[in-house]
C-alpha positions as CSV (number, residue, x, y, z in Angstrom):
1,X,0.0,0.0,0.0
2,X,1.4,3.4,-0.9
3,X,1.5,5.8,2.0
4,X,0.7,9.5,1.8
5,X,3.5,10.8,3.9
6,X,5.0,14.3,4.0
7,X,8.1,14.8,1.8
8,X,10.0,15.8,4.9
9,X,9.6,12.3,6.4
10,X,12.8,10.4,6.7
11,X,12.5,7.2,4.7
12,X,14.9,4.3,5.7
13,X,15.3,1.0,3.9
14,X,18.1,-0.1,6.1
15,X,15.9,0.2,9.3
16,X,13.5,-2.5,8.0
17,X,16.5,-4.5,6.8
18,X,17.7,-5.0,10.3
19,X,14.4,-6.5,11.4
20,X,13.4,-8.5,8.3
21,X,13.6,-12.1,9.4
22,X,14.2,-15.2,7.2
23,X,11.6,-15.3,4.5
24,X,10.8,-11.6,4.7
25,X,11.7,-8.7,2.5
26,X,12.3,-5.2,4.0
27,X,10.2,-2.3,2.6
28,X,10.5,1.4,3.0
29,X,10.1,2.5,6.6
30,X,9.5,5.9,8.2
31,X,11.0,7.8,11.1
32,X,9.7,11.3,12.2
33,X,10.9,11.3,15.7
34,X,13.7,13.7,14.9
35,X,11.5,16.0,12.7
36,X,10.0,18.9,14.7
37,X,7.9,19.9,11.8
38,X,6.2,16.5,11.4
39,X,2.4,16.4,11.8
40,X,2.7,13.0,13.5
41,X,5.7,11.7,15.5
42,X,5.9,8.0,14.5
43,X,8.3,5.2,13.8
44,X,7.1,2.8,11.1
45,X,8.6,-0.6,10.0
46,X,7.4,-2.5,7.0
47,X,8.3,-6.0,5.8
48,X,6.7,-8.4,3.3
49,X,6.9,-12.2,2.9
50,X,9.1,-13.2,0.0
51,X,6.8,-13.5,-3.0
52,X,4.0,-11.4,-1.5
53,X,1.8,-9.6,-4.0
54,X,-1.3,-7.6,-3.4
55,X,-4.4,-8.6,-5.4
56,X,-8.1,-7.9,-5.5
57,X,-8.7,-10.4,-2.6
58,X,-6.2,-8.7,-0.3
59,X,-7.7,-7.6,3.0
60,X,-6.3,-4.9,5.3
61,X,-6.5,-5.3,9.1
62,X,-5.5,-2.7,11.8
63,X,-4.7,-4.2,15.2
64,X,-4.3,-1.9,18.2
65,X,-1.9,-3.9,20.3
66,X,-1.0,-2.5,23.7
67,X,1.9,-4.3,25.5
68,X,-0.5,-5.7,28.2
69,X,-2.1,-9.1,28.2
70,X,-5.2,-7.9,26.4
71,X,-3.3,-6.3,23.6
72,X,-1.0,-9.3,23.2
73,X,-3.9,-11.6,23.0
74,X,-5.6,-9.5,20.4
75,X,-2.5,-9.5,18.3
76,X,-2.0,-13.3,18.7
77,X,-5.6,-13.9,17.7
78,X,-5.3,-11.8,14.6
79,X,-2.2,-13.6,13.5
80,X,-3.5,-17.0,14.2
81,X,-7.2,-16.8,13.3
82,X,-7.8,-13.7,11.1
83,X,-5.1,-12.8,8.6
84,X,-4.8,-15.1,5.6
85,X,-2.5,-15.5,2.6
86,X,-2.2,-12.2,0.7
87,X,-3.5,-10.0,3.5
88,X,-1.9,-6.9,5.1
89,X,-1.7,-6.4,8.9
90,X,-1.0,-3.0,10.5
91,X,-0.1,-3.2,14.2
92,X,-0.4,0.1,16.0
93,X,1.0,0.8,19.5
94,X,0.7,4.2,21.2
95,X,3.7,5.9,22.7
96,X,3.4,8.3,25.6
97,X,4.7,11.7,24.4
98,X,6.8,11.9,27.6
99,X,8.8,8.9,26.4
100,X,10.0,10.9,23.4
101,X,11.7,13.3,25.8
102,X,14.0,10.5,26.6
103,X,16.2,8.4,24.3
104,X,14.3,7.8,21.0
105,X,16.3,4.7,20.4
106,X,14.5,3.0,23.2
107,X,11.2,3.4,21.4
108,X,12.7,2.3,18.1
109,X,14.0,-0.8,19.7
110,X,10.6,-1.6,21.1
111,X,9.2,-1.4,17.5
112,X,12.0,-3.6,16.2
113,X,11.3,-6.2,18.9
114,X,7.6,-6.2,18.2
115,X,8.2,-6.7,14.5
116,X,10.5,-9.6,15.2
117,X,7.9,-11.2,17.5
118,X,5.2,-10.8,14.8
119,X,7.3,-12.5,12.2
120,X,8.1,-15.4,14.5
121,X,4.4,-15.9,15.3
122,X,3.6,-15.8,11.6
123,X,6.1,-18.5,10.8
124,X,4.9,-20.5,13.8
125,X,1.2,-20.4,12.8
126,X,1.6,-20.7,9.0
127,X,5.0,-20.6,7.3
128,X,3.5,-20.8,3.9
129,X,1.3,-17.7,4.3
130,X,2.4,-14.6,2.5
131,X,1.7,-11.3,4.4
132,X,2.5,-7.6,4.4
133,X,3.3,-6.5,8.0
134,X,3.5,-2.9,9.2
135,X,4.3,-1.8,12.7
136,X,3.4,1.8,13.7
137,X,4.6,3.3,17.0
138,X,3.0,6.7,17.2
139,X,3.1,9.4,19.9
140,X,0.2,11.7,20.6
141,X,-3.5,11.7,21.3
142,X,-4.8,8.2,20.8
143,X,-8.1,9.3,19.3
144,X,-6.4,11.5,16.7
145,X,-4.0,8.7,15.8
146,X,-6.7,6.2,15.3
147,X,-8.6,8.5,13.0
148,X,-5.5,9.2,10.9
149,X,-4.6,5.5,10.6
150,X,-8.1,4.7,9.4
151,X,-7.8,7.4,6.8
152,X,-4.3,6.3,5.8
153,X,-4.8,2.6,5.5
154,X,-8.5,2.2,5.1
155,X,-8.7,-1.1,6.9
156,X,-11.4,-3.7,6.3
157,X,-11.6,-4.4,10.0
158,X,-10.0,-3.3,13.2
159,X,-8.9,-5.6,16.1
160,X,-8.7,-4.4,19.7
161,X,-8.4,-5.9,23.1
162,X,-10.8,-5.2,26.0
163,X,-8.2,-3.0,27.7
164,X,-5.2,-1.0,26.6
165,X,-3.1,2.1,27.0
166,X,-5.2,4.9,28.6
167,X,-8.4,2.9,28.1
168,X,-8.2,2.0,24.4
169,X,-11.9,1.2,24.2
170,X,-12.7,4.6,25.8
171,X,-10.5,6.1,23.1
172,X,-12.5,4.4,20.4
173,X,-15.6,5.8,22.0
174,X,-14.3,9.3,22.0
175,X,-13.1,9.0,18.5
176,X,-16.5,7.9,17.2
177,X,-18.7,10.0,19.5
178,X,-19.7,7.1,21.8
179,X,-18.3,7.4,25.3
180,X,-17.9,4.2,27.4
181,X,-17.1,0.6,26.5
182,X,-20.7,-0.6,26.1
183,X,-21.5,2.4,23.9
184,X,-18.6,1.6,21.6
185,X,-19.9,-1.9,20.9
186,X,-23.4,-0.6,20.3
187,X,-22.1,2.2,18.1
188,X,-20.0,-0.1,16.0
189,X,-22.9,-2.2,15.0
190,X,-24.6,0.8,13.3
191,X,-22.2,3.7,12.8
192,X,-18.6,2.7,12.8
193,X,-16.7,3.5,9.6
194,X,-15.2,0.0,9.7
195,X,-16.1,-3.2,11.7
196,X,-14.3,-3.5,15.0
197,X,-13.5,-6.9,16.5
198,X,-13.1,-6.9,20.3
199,X,-10.9,-9.8,21.4
200,X,-11.2,-10.9,25.1
201,X,-8.6,-13.3,26.6
202,X,-10.0,-16.7,27.1
203,X,-9.0,-16.7,30.8
204,X,-11.2,-13.7,31.4
205,X,-14.1,-15.3,29.5
206,X,-13.9,-18.4,31.6
207,X,-13.8,-16.4,34.8
208,X,-16.9,-14.4,33.8
209,X,-18.8,-17.6,32.9
210,X,-17.8,-19.3,36.1
211,X,-19.0,-16.2,38.1
212,X,-22.3,-16.2,36.4
213,X,-22.9,-19.9,37.0
214,X,-22.1,-19.5,40.7
215,X,-24.5,-16.5,41.1
216,X,-27.4,-17.7,43.3
217,X,-29.6,-15.0,41.8
218,X,-29.1,-16.4,38.3
219,X,-32.2,-18.1,37.0
220,X,-32.2,-21.6,35.6
221,X,-34.9,-21.1,33.0
222,X,-32.5,-20.3,30.2
223,X,-30.4,-23.5,30.8
224,X,-33.6,-25.5,30.9
225,X,-34.9,-23.9,27.7
226,X,-31.6,-24.6,26.0
227,X,-31.5,-28.2,27.0
228,X,-35.1,-28.7,25.8
229,X,-34.4,-27.2,22.5
230,X,-31.3,-29.3,22.1
231,X,-33.2,-32.5,22.8
232,X,-36.0,-31.6,20.3
233,X,-33.7,-30.6,17.4
234,X,-34.7,-32.3,14.2
235,X,-32.4,-32.8,11.2
236,X,-33.1,-30.3,8.5
237,X,-32.3,-31.3,4.8
238,X,-29.6,-29.1,3.2
239,X,-31.6,-28.8,0.0
240,X,-35.4,-28.9,-0.6
241,X,-36.9,-32.1,-1.8
242,X,-37.9,-32.3,-5.5
243,X,-41.0,-34.0,-6.6
244,X,-41.0,-35.3,-10.2
245,X,-44.1,-36.0,-12.2
């Protein structure tokens, strides 16, 4: 995907070269950390599987992956269960502006390590799959960053965890005019510019289900209804029967 970046952006091929693992080709990367005139302070890495080629079936996914458990699980799920051969995955991680007041190389190394981990996961899950992988570490207001990334990459879907840096889900709500986690889910069903997939760690799902089952106030009518329907299920033919004269 061609990126609409400012001419003042520093483009570096050798940066991606240093993180392109076996079976991957480095592409042009971007670094605006040292550019005070940049509209967005970011560090971007881009690699592609050897032999990768975009086509009409290529899908683009944006994954907001914070370094906590929720963000890591969302990224792992996207790599294992969502992206397929020929797709492009953009992994975004926010950077606290205060961190840029320190050594920028620390942030750059975080991006390189994230890119290495993604490539290792891709090979582990499906070594034959051809992908385009972009890592974006961006400083600034999360809501503004999300809106810019959507406009820049035009993803088909966006993957987020249930929690993230500075409340990632609250940030989505503010970006799309729907404050609160519940409001985000409701809003996405009818108004979001792109579908949003919220990934919740299995450990938390099991914990919630166990808590619900143990709740003495929880009624049993739903369980009984479910069992009754399951017992009365009849096989349905896959195609209508045809009567011949």
